[in-house]
N, C-alpha and C positions, 0 to 999 in steps of 0.2 A: 497386436501393438494398442495397448492401452495408455492414453496420455491423461493426467491429472492436472487440470487448470487451477492455480490459486492467485485470484486477485484479491489483493489486500491494501493497505496503506503501507504498513511495513516501516512506519517511522517514530522511533527505530526498531529494528527486529528484536524480540523478546523471547524470552524462554518460552512463552505460550506458542510463539510462531513456530519455534523449535520443534517441539512435541508435535504440533500439526502436520508439517512439511514431512517430519520423519514418519509419521503414518502413512502419508500420501506416496513417499517411496517405497513403503512396503506393501501398496495396494496397487501401484501402476508401474509399467514399464519406463514411463518417461515422467517427469513432473516439469511442468512451466509454470514459473513463479513471475508473477507481473505486478511490481509494486508501480500504484497509482502515479501518473504523473501528469502535470499540468502546465501545457506550452504557450507561450506566444511566439508564433512561427518557430524558430529552434531554440528559443530562450526558455528556460525551465523556470516557472514561477513557484517559488517557497513563500511559506508563512508559519506563523507560531504553530499552527496546527500541522504543517506539513516542512519542518525545518531542515531535514537532512535530502539532498538532491539525489537523483536516480543513481549516480556513479557511485555514492557513499552506500548506500542501501544494499547495491550490487556486491560492493565490497564485503559487505557485512555478512551477505547470504553466501558468497563465495568461502569466506573465511571458516564459517561453520560447515557447510556441505561440500565445498569442493565443487567438482564435476558432474556431482549426483543429481543436481537440479539444473536447469536451464533458466537464466534470469534475462527477461527482457524488457523493453519499454513499450510493448504492445499495448497496455493498457494505458493509452495518453488520450486527455482529451486537450483539444486546440481551441484557443480562443477565437471569436467570443464563445465562453463556455453556455449561455444561454440558449445556443442552438442544438444543444443536447436534450432540451425540454420542449415539450412533456416528453417523459421516456415512451418508448413503442411508438408513438406518432410521429417523432422526430427522424428523420432520415439518417442524420447525424449518430443517432444513437445505435442505428442498425448498421452502420458503416464503423462504429467502434465493434461491435460483435464481430464484424470481419477481421478486424485488428488483432483481437484476441485469439482468434482461430489460425492466424497466421502460420504456417510451417507444420500445424497439427495435422498427422496422417493417421488413418485408422479411426478407432472408437477413442471417446473421451468422457470424462466427466468434469464438473467443475465442484469445488468444495466451499461450503459456508458454515459458521455456526450460528447463524441468524436465520431464522423463519422467514423474515419479511424479504430478505435478500435473496433467500432461496426461491421463494415465488416469483421474483423478477428474474431470477436467471432461468427459471423454468419457463416463463414466457418467451424469452430470448432463445430458448430452446439449447439451453448450455449444459442441459442434462444434471442438475445439482445434486449433489450427496450433503443431508446436513448433517453435520457433527456435533460433538456436545461445545456448547460455548464454554471458552475459558474464563475464569475469574480475573485472571491478570490482562490487562487492557495497556495497548500503546499509550493511550491518553494518559493513563496513570504514571507510566514512566516518564512520559513527558514531563509532567507537572514536577517530579520529583528530580529531574535532570535542572528544570528552570529553578527550583528551589537551591539545588546545589550550586547554580552559577550565582545565585543572590546571596550566596554567602552563609546557606543553611546546612550547617555542619553535619546534621544529622539524617540528611538525605540518605535512602538507603538503594538508590536505582542500581547499584552494582548487582544487587542480588537478584534483580528482575532480568538481566541479559546473560548472555554466554560471555565467557572471560575473553574470546575473541573479539567479541563485538564491543566490549567494554574499552579496549586498546583503540578501537578505531573511532570510537566517541570521544575519547581523550585527545586524541589527534586531532579532532575538528571541533574543540571546546570552543573556539571562537564562534562558531555556527550557535552553540547553545547559548551563549553569552550574549549574542546579537538580538537573537528573539526573546530570550527570558526579560528584555527591557520594553519589547514591543508590546501593542494591543494586538489581539487576535482577528487580523484581517480577513476573517472568511463568513461565508454565507451559506445558509443551510436550504437546500430547495428539493423537495419529492424524497426527505429523508438522508440527502446527500450532501456532503460539505464539498464548498468549492473556493478557492481564493478570490476574494474580492475582485482584485487587480485581473483582469482578463475577461469578467463576468460579462459585460456589455460592450466589449471594445467594437468601434466601427471599423468595417473593412471597407 
C-alpha cells in the first residue's frame, strides 16, 4: 500500500493542481490531499493570500475527484504560528509532521514541484518526489479573481480552474469581493507565508 501526500495551499484549486493530483492517483494506491489551514483554537484564519476556507477547498477537490482522494485538514498550523519556527528545531514543527502522517499506513511519499520545499520535506523524512513545476500558480489565479471582483471585465480566471470549481467560486463570490478590497495581512518567514493574525498570539 503506497500513499501519496500532497501538501499545498490549493487556494483556489487550479487546473495545475488537477494535473498534479491526477498523476498522483496513477502512481499511488491512496492519495491524501492536505490544503494548508491556519487556526486560532477551532477558528480558521483566512486572509487575502488564503481567502477560501478549508471546507470550500475540500468541496472544490471533491467536485473534481470525488472519492479518489482523501482530503483532510491535517496540514494545520495553530496560533501562535511563531512556535513552528525555526523549522527542524521547533518541537511544534515535528508535531506537524505527525499530523501530516495521521492515518497513513504502509509506504508513502510526498509530492512537491519546488526543490527548496523538497529539501525541507526530505529533512522531515517525508520522502519527497520532486515533479515538474507548473507555470500556472494559484497566486496568479487569485489576482485574476480579485481583478474580476473589482469590475475588471477582461479577467480570464475561469480558464484556469475546472468548471466544477468555477461554480463553487461563484457561489462563494462574497469571499472574493471581501478580500479583493483588503490589504494582504500575511507575513513571510523562512520561505513560508503565514497570516499576521495569530503569528504572535499570547497564550
